[in-house]
C-alpha positions as CSV (number, residue, x, y, z in Angstrom):
1,X,-13.0,5.5,-13.5
2,X,-11.6,7.6,-9.8
3,X,-10.9,4.5,-7.9
4,X,-8.1,2.1,-9.2
5,X,-10.5,-0.6,-10.3
6,X,-14.4,-1.2,-10.1
7,X,-17.0,-1.8,-7.1
8,X,-16.7,-5.5,-6.3
9,X,-20.1,-6.5,-5.8
10,X,-19.2,-9.7,-4.1
11,X,-18.5,-7.9,-1.2
12,X,-20.0,-4.2,-1.4
13,X,-23.4,-3.4,-3.3
14,X,-21.5,-0.1,-4.9
15,X,-18.6,2.6,-4.7
16,X,-20.8,4.8,-2.1
17,X,-20.3,1.6,0.3
18,X,-16.6,0.7,-0.7
19,X,-14.8,3.0,1.9
20,X,-16.6,1.9,4.9
21,X,-16.9,-2.2,3.7
22,X,-12.7,-2.1,3.5
23,X,-12.5,-0.3,6.5
24,X,-14.4,-2.8,8.8
25,X,-12.9,-5.6,7.1
26,X,-9.6,-4.4,8.0
27,X,-10.1,-3.2,11.4
28,X,-11.8,-6.9,12.4
29,X,-8.6,-8.7,10.4
30,X,-5.7,-6.8,11.9
31,X,-5.0,-9.5,14.7
32,X,-4.1,-12.1,12.4
33,X,-2.8,-9.3,9.4
34,X,1.0,-9.3,10.1
35,X,1.1,-13.4,11.1
36,X,-0.3,-14.1,7.5
37,X,1.9,-11.7,5.9
38,X,5.0,-13.6,6.7
39,X,3.2,-17.0,6.0
40,X,2.2,-15.5,2.6
41,X,5.8,-13.7,1.7
42,X,7.5,-16.4,3.1
43,X,9.0,-14.1,5.5
44,X,10.7,-12.0,2.8
45,X,8.3,-9.4,2.8
46,X,10.4,-6.7,4.7
47,X,13.5,-7.5,3.2
48,X,12.0,-7.1,0.0
49,X,10.0,-3.4,1.2
50,X,13.6,-2.3,2.7
51,X,15.3,-3.0,-0.6
52,X,12.7,-1.7,-2.6
53,X,12.7,1.8,-1.1
54,X,16.5,1.8,-1.2
55,X,16.2,1.3,-4.6
56,X,14.1,4.2,-5.1
57,X,15.5,7.2,-3.6
58,X,15.0,6.6,-0.2
59,X,18.1,8.5,2.0
60,X,19.6,8.6,5.7
61,X,17.8,11.4,7.5
62,X,15.0,11.6,5.1
63,X,11.4,13.0,6.8
64,X,9.1,10.3,5.2
65,X,5.0,9.6,5.0
66,X,4.0,5.6,5.0
67,X,0.7,6.0,3.4
68,X,-2.3,2.9,4.0
69,X,0.4,1.9,7.0
70,X,-1.7,-0.6,7.9
71,X,-0.1,-2.5,11.0
72,X,3.2,-1.0,10.0
73,X,5.4,-3.1,7.7
74,X,6.4,-0.8,5.6
75,X,7.1,2.3,7.6
76,X,9.3,0.1,10.3
77,X,11.5,-0.8,7.1
78,X,11.5,3.0,6.1
79,X,12.8,3.9,9.9
80,X,15.5,1.3,9.4
81,X,16.5,3.3,6.5
82,X,16.3,7.2,7.5
83,X,17.8,5.8,10.6
84,X,15.6,7.4,13.3
85,X,11.8,6.4,13.6
86,X,10.9,10.0,14.6
87,X,11.4,10.8,11.1
88,X,8.5,8.3,9.8
89,X,4.4,8.7,10.3
90,X,1.9,6.3,9.3
91,X,-1.4,7.3,8.0
92,X,-4.2,4.6,7.8
93,X,-7.7,4.9,7.7
94,X,-8.3,1.8,10.2
95,X,-8.0,2.4,13.7
96,X,-7.9,-1.8,14.0
97,X,-5.0,-2.1,12.3
98,X,-2.9,1.1,13.8
99,X,-3.9,-0.3,17.3
100,X,-2.2,-3.6,15.7
101,X,0.8,-2.0,14.8
102,X,4.4,-3.0,16.4
103,X,6.5,-0.1,15.3
104,X,9.3,1.8,17.3
105,X,8.6,4.7,20.0
106,X,8.9,7.8,18.0
107,X,6.9,6.7,14.9
108,X,4.0,8.3,14.9
109,X,0.2,6.7,13.7
110,X,-2.4,8.5,12.5
111,X,-6.3,8.3,11.5
112,X,-6.5,9.7,8.1
113,X,-6.8,8.6,4.3
114,X,-4.8,8.8,0.8
115,X,-7.8,11.3,-0.1
116,X,-7.2,13.4,3.2
117,X,-3.8,13.2,4.7
118,X,-3.5,14.7,8.0
119,X,-0.4,16.7,8.2
120,X,0.9,20.5,6.2
121,X,2.0,20.6,3.0
122,X,5.9,20.3,2.3
123,X,6.3,18.3,5.2
124,X,8.2,15.1,3.5
125,X,11.3,14.4,1.6
126,X,9.8,10.9,0.9
127,X,6.1,9.2,0.3
128,X,5.7,5.6,0.2
129,X,3.0,3.5,0.3
130,X,2.7,-0.4,1.0
131,X,0.5,-2.2,-1.0
132,X,-2.7,-0.1,-0.5
133,X,-3.3,1.5,-3.7
134,X,-6.0,-0.9,-5.2
135,X,-7.6,0.2,-2.0
136,X,-7.6,4.1,-2.8
137,X,-11.4,5.3,-3.7
138,X,-10.2,8.0,-5.5
139,X,-7.0,8.1,-7.1
140,X,-6.4,11.6,-8.2
141,X,-7.5,13.3,-5.1
142,X,-4.6,10.8,-3.8
143,X,-2.5,12.0,-5.6
144,X,-2.9,15.7,-5.4
145,X,-2.1,15.1,-1.9
146,X,0.9,13.2,-2.1
147,X,2.5,15.8,-4.7
148,X,1.1,18.3,-2.0
149,X,2.8,17.5,1.5
150,X,6.3,16.3,-0.6
151,X,8.7,19.2,-0.4
152,X,10.0,20.3,-4.0
153,X,12.1,17.3,-5.3
154,X,10.6,14.6,-2.7
155,X,9.8,11.7,-4.3
156,X,6.9,8.8,-4.2
157,X,7.1,5.0,-4.1
158,X,4.2,2.8,-4.3
159,X,4.2,-0.6,-3.6
160,X,1.8,-2.8,-5.6
161,X,1.0,-6.4,-6.5
162,X,0.1,-6.7,-10.9
163,X,-1.7,-9.1,-12.2
164,X,0.5,-11.2,-14.0
165,X,0.2,-10.8,-18.3
166,X,1.0,-14.3,-19.1
167,X,-2.0,-16.8,-18.7
168,X,-0.1,-19.4,-16.8
169,X,1.6,-17.2,-14.3
170,X,-1.7,-15.7,-13.8
171,X,-3.2,-18.9,-12.9
172,X,-0.7,-19.8,-11.0
173,X,-0.8,-16.8,-8.9
174,X,-4.6,-16.6,-8.5
175,X,-4.9,-20.0,-7.5
176,X,-1.9,-19.4,-4.5
177,X,-3.6,-16.2,-3.8
178,X,-7.2,-16.9,-4.5
179,X,-7.3,-20.7,-2.8
180,X,-4.1,-21.3,-0.5
181,X,-3.7,-18.5,0.9
182,X,-7.4,-18.0,2.3
183,X,-7.0,-22.0,3.3
184,X,-3.6,-20.3,5.3
185,X,-5.5,-17.6,6.9
186,X,-7.9,-19.8,8.1
187,X,-5.1,-22.2,9.8
188,X,-3.2,-19.4,11.0
189,X,-6.1,-16.9,11.8
190,X,-7.8,-15.6,15.2
191,X,-10.6,-14.1,13.3
192,X,-13.6,-15.7,11.0
193,X,-13.0,-13.3,8.2
194,X,-9.3,-13.3,7.5
195,X,-9.9,-15.7,4.5
196,X,-12.5,-13.5,3.4
197,X,-9.8,-10.8,3.4
198,X,-7.1,-12.8,2.1
199,X,-9.5,-13.5,-0.8
200,X,-10.5,-10.1,-1.2
201,X,-6.7,-9.0,-1.3
202,X,-6.8,-11.2,-5.1
203,X,-9.7,-10.0,-6.2
204,X,-8.5,-6.6,-5.9
205,X,-5.3,-7.0,-7.8
206,X,-6.9,-8.9,-10.9
207,X,-8.9,-6.1,-10.9
208,X,-7.3,-3.3,-10.5
209,X,-6.2,-1.0,-13.6
210,X,-3.2,-2.1,-15.5
211,X,0.1,-0.3,-15.2
212,X,0.1,1.6,-18.0
213,X,-3.0,4.0,-16.6
214,X,-1.9,4.3,-13.2
215,X,1.4,5.7,-14.9
216,X,-0.5,8.2,-16.5
217,X,-2.2,8.7,-13.5
218,X,0.9,9.5,-12.0
219,X,2.2,12.1,-14.7
220,X,-1.4,14.0,-14.6
221,X,-1.1,14.9,-11.0
222,X,2.0,17.0,-11.7
223,X,4.9,13.7,-10.9
224,X,8.1,14.0,-13.0
225,X,11.0,11.3,-13.7
226,X,7.8,8.6,-13.6
227,X,8.9,4.9,-13.9
228,X,7.4,1.4,-12.5
229,X,10.4,-1.1,-11.7
230,X,9.0,-4.9,-11.7
231,X,10.4,-7.7,-10.0
232,X,9.6,-11.2,-10.7
233,X,7.0,-10.2,-12.9
234,X,5.2,-9.4,-10.5
235,X,5.7,-6.8,-7.6
236,X,5.2,-3.5,-9.4
237,X,7.6,-0.5,-7.7
238,X,5.9,2.9,-9.3
239,X,8.4,5.7,-8.5
240,X,8.6,9.6,-9.7
241,X,9.3,12.7,-8.4
242,X,7.8,16.3,-7.2
243,X,9.0,18.9,-9.7
244,X,11.6,21.2,-8.1
245,X,10.2,24.2,-8.7
């Protein structure tokens, strides 16, 4: 299947409706996204993103593309690492998320998708994606685009939340993400659909392809040094490099 998970018919009827439905949901709830994310991650999200990017090899002075940038949470941390916001470009398909982004001056935000990045080839040293892999409609096409826009030797770092392997951990995380976080979104959010966004957030995590499958697809797209680092048994960092020749 091209997408990382099968259609979730509780939300949309078929694969053909997926992308449009997801864009509309994120557009409607963009005004609440940062507030809920901060509360959900207990304020640690920015620290973790920056740490993961550095661990993946991001360095000062590098040009970065942040795909699925949303409100710019990962792009802001990338700008802090590279030392100049003008070196970072965020890409997202949802105008509502882009308009709600709070990013430093010089950081460019463009409308586009993982499968069709509106940038020329070999224009970036590093590409990141923060918790958006499971929303991609065609993972193979997206990985092909990632390879296209990177210079030889360029790196990717795809951050994602992965369903725990152990039953107890999965049960606890499901309870937190499927029950508590939507309740939190209802309390903190201004848009009535924000709780649905958080329920959908977990359901995509639970339905997403296994890490081994994602690693195989990254390798099949022509990347090398493919690996997955795991933090707390939940936070996956898929890292790889475009061959130098």
